[in-house]
N, C-alpha and C positions, 0 to 999 in steps of 0.2 A: 303697833308693833306686835309681833308674835312672841310668845313666851319662849325663854331659853330652856325650859324644863325638858328633861330627857324622858318624860313619861311615854310609855308605849301607846301608840295611837291605833285604835282599831280601824282597819281599812274599810273603805266603801264595800258593801256586800257584792257589788257587781264590778269591781275594779280588776281587770284582767291585764296581766303583763305578757307581752310577746317577747320571748327571749331564747337565745340559742347558745351564746358564748362564742359565736363565730359569724362574721359577716358573709353576705352573698348567698344566704339560704332562703330569701324571701321574707324575712322578718318585718322590715318596714312596709313592704307591699301588703302583707297580711294585716298589719296594724291599721294602715290607712283604710283598707277595704272593710275591715271589721267595724271601724268607727263609722264610716259612711253607711254601712249596712244597717246599723242600729238607728242612725239618724233618719234614714229613709223609711224606717218602720214607725216613725213618729216619737222616738225616744230621745230625750235630751241627752246628748253625748259629748264627752270631752276626750280629746286625743292629746296625750302628753308625749312629746318626742324627746326622750333623754338620750340623744345621739348627736354626735358632731357632724354626721353626714346629713346634708340637707337634700333629701331625695325629692321633696316637693311633689309627691304623687297627686296631691289635691290642687295643685296650681296656685297656691297661696301667694308666693312671691312672683312667679312668672306672669300670672294673670291678675294680680292684685285682688285676689278674692278675700272676702271677709271684712269685718269692721274692726279696724285697729283701735286699741285703747288709747286714750289721750296720754300725752307725755312722750318720753323717749321710746325709740323703736323696740319692739319685742321680737323682731325677726332675727334669724341666724342664731337662735339660742340666747339672745341677750335678755329676753324677758325671764326665761328660766333661771339664768345666772343671777340676775338682779334680785329676784324673789328670794332665792336661797341666801345670797350674800347679805341682803338687807333684812332678812327674816320678816318678809311681808308676804301677803297672799299672792298666789299666781294671778296674772292678768292675761287671760287668753284672747286670741283673736276670735271675735264672735261671728256666728252665722257664716262660716266658710261654706257650708251647705245649710239648708234649713235644718234646725235642731243640732247642728254640729259646731262646736267650738274647738279651737286647737291652740295648744302651747307649742310653738314651733321649736325644732332643734336647729342645729347649725354649729358653726365654728366656735362660738363662745362657750358651748357646753364643755369643750375641752378644758376651759379654765376652772371648771368646778373641781378638777382633780387637785389643783394647787390649793384651792379654798378648803376642801375637805381635809387635806393633809395638814394644813395650818391649824385647823380646829380639833384635830384628833387628840392632842395632849390634854385638852380641857374637857372634851365631850366623849372621848373613847369611841367605842363601837356605835354609840347612839348618834354619832354624826351622820350616819347613813339614814337617819330618820328625818333629815332636813327637808326632803321633798314632801314627805308625808305631812309635816307641819305646815308647809306652804300651801298644800292642797286642802287641808282640813276645813278652812273657813268657807271654801266654795264647793266642796264635795257634795253637800246636800242639794245643790241646784240640779244635779245630774242623775239620770236613771242608769247610765252606763259610763264607765271610765275605761279607756284603753291606753296602755302605757307601752310605748316602743322603746326598748332598752338598747344601750350602746353595746356593740359587740366587742369582745376582747379587752374590756376595761372592767376589772373587778369592782372598783369603787362605784362606778356608775351603775353597774348591774345590781349591786347591793342597794344603791339608792332607790332603784325601781322596785326591787323585791320588798323593801321595807314599806312600800306604798300599796302593794297589790294584795288582793284576796286570793287570786288564782294565777297560776303560772301555766302558760301554754307554750310548748316547745316544738317549733318546726325544725326539720333537719333535711339535709340531702343525704345521699347514700355514701358519699366518700368518707375516708377515714378522718380527714381534718374536721369535718362536720361532727362526727361522733366524738372526737376529742374536745370539740367546743362544748358539746353537751356535758362532758365531764366537768368542765370549768363551771358551767352554770349550776350543775348539781352541787358542787362544792360551795358555791356562794349561797345557794338556796338553803342548804343545811346550816350554814353559819348564821344567816339572817333569821331563819325560823327559830333557831335555838336561843338567840340572844336579843333580837329586836322585834320581830313580827311573828308571834306564834300562830297567827291566823292564816298565814299564806299556805296554800296547798298546790301541789301539781295537779292540774285538771286533766291534761291529756297531751299527747304529742302527735305529730303528723309527718309524713314524708312529702316534701314539696319539690315541684319541678322535675318529676320523674315520669317515665313511660308507664301509663296505667296497666299495660299488659305484662310488665316485667314482674310477675308474681313471685318467682323464686328470689329475686333481689329484695322485694318488699318483705318477705319473710325473714331474710337475713337482717334487714334493718330493724324489724320488730324485735328480734332477739337482742340486737345491740342496745336498743332503747330500754328493754326490760332489764338488761344488765346494768346500765348506767343510772336510770331513773327509778328503778324498782320494778319487780315483777307485776305489780298491780297497776302500773301506769297504763291507762287506755291508749291504744294506738288507733287513730281515726281511720275509717275506711276510705274517706274521700281523699283523692290525690289530685292536686292541681298540676296539670301537665305543663311541659316546657314548650311554650309557643312564643318565641322571641319577638317576632315582628309585631303582632298585635299588642303584646305587653309594652314594647318600646313605644309604639305609636300612641297608646293611651297615656303613658307617662308624659310624653312630650306635649300632649294636649292638656295635661293636668286633669284627666278624667279617670274615674274608676273604670274597671272592665265593663260593668253593667251600663254605666253612662255612655261609654263608647259603643257598646253593642246596640244601644237604643238609637244610634245614628244610622244603623244599617238601612232602614227603609228609604232614607234620603241621600244615601251615599252615591258619589260619582262612580261610574263603571270604568273598567279598563279601556273600553272603546272610546269613552269620553277623553281619556288621557291621550289615546292614539290620535284622536281628532283635534287635539289641542284645546279642548273645551274645559279641561280640568288638569290639576296637578296630581302627581302620584300620591301626595299626602292627603288628597281629598277622597281617596278610595279607602273605605273601611273594609278590612279583610274579613271574610266570612268566618275565619277561625277565631274571631273574638267572641262569638256566641258560645261555643263550648267552654272557652276560658272563663267567661262571666258566669256560666252555669256552675262550673266547678268551684269557683270562689264563693258563690252564694251557698252552695251545699256545704262547703268547708265551714263557713260562718255559722250556719245552722247547727252543724254537728258539734262545733266548739261549745255553743250555748247549751245544747242538750247535755253535754257532759258536765258543764259547770252546774247546771240545775240538778243533775243526778248526784254529783259530789256534795252539793249543799244539803 
């Protein structure tokens, strides 16, 4: 059993939280791809999904990927809930990809709100260190830790912030996304001042935008500087909005790079017309620039984390 002590836990030096304060801005997609990117480089990586939305970008549930731990199911957020509820170490699904372990999110993560509220009278603000305490026993196993945080839930965002060393903030250009950044900025300041003094904002990025809309990008940079501080680096890489290849990759439980690697063996449109293949068998050419942009984004995030360190 883990200690009930409310001591401040120093986070893993390479634990990065992806958080925005609003859903629908690419947060879970970036988190899954960042974790897979590290694993593909040969780094032992853990992805923790502190979100009640089960996006399953890596095909864990749909395609039964990874090695489940013995005992009760850890899918749908049950493993995360049980570890915090019972004060026991996290039990990830192992080898979802070579070098990549995952603590899945899902519906059960929503029950954490009730649990944290019930413990608040006895633990105070330190209740948001519950995830950090569940992670601590296994954190030394990993070279990289990526945390996908729940949008629009202060308590769950704080839970993730108390576990992270770095905060990376993606956003879209609309006003609701900027307001979401204000929420996570507020939670960041609270957790940093009272629970996790080690966490720092590493950088931010604009996601799902037209790369040529330079005037719009400058306006968003000004918004980010106003909300997160004038010294917050804004990444140059912009992952464009390409709905069809992104949707197809997610349905297949593949990262953009894994899906792009299927291009040489892809069926062609004339194969579909001749009845030799289905439309789903055709890998769109537009997946290649999407994969390149996501790889460049991950490299740039890492560079800024190293620079900040």
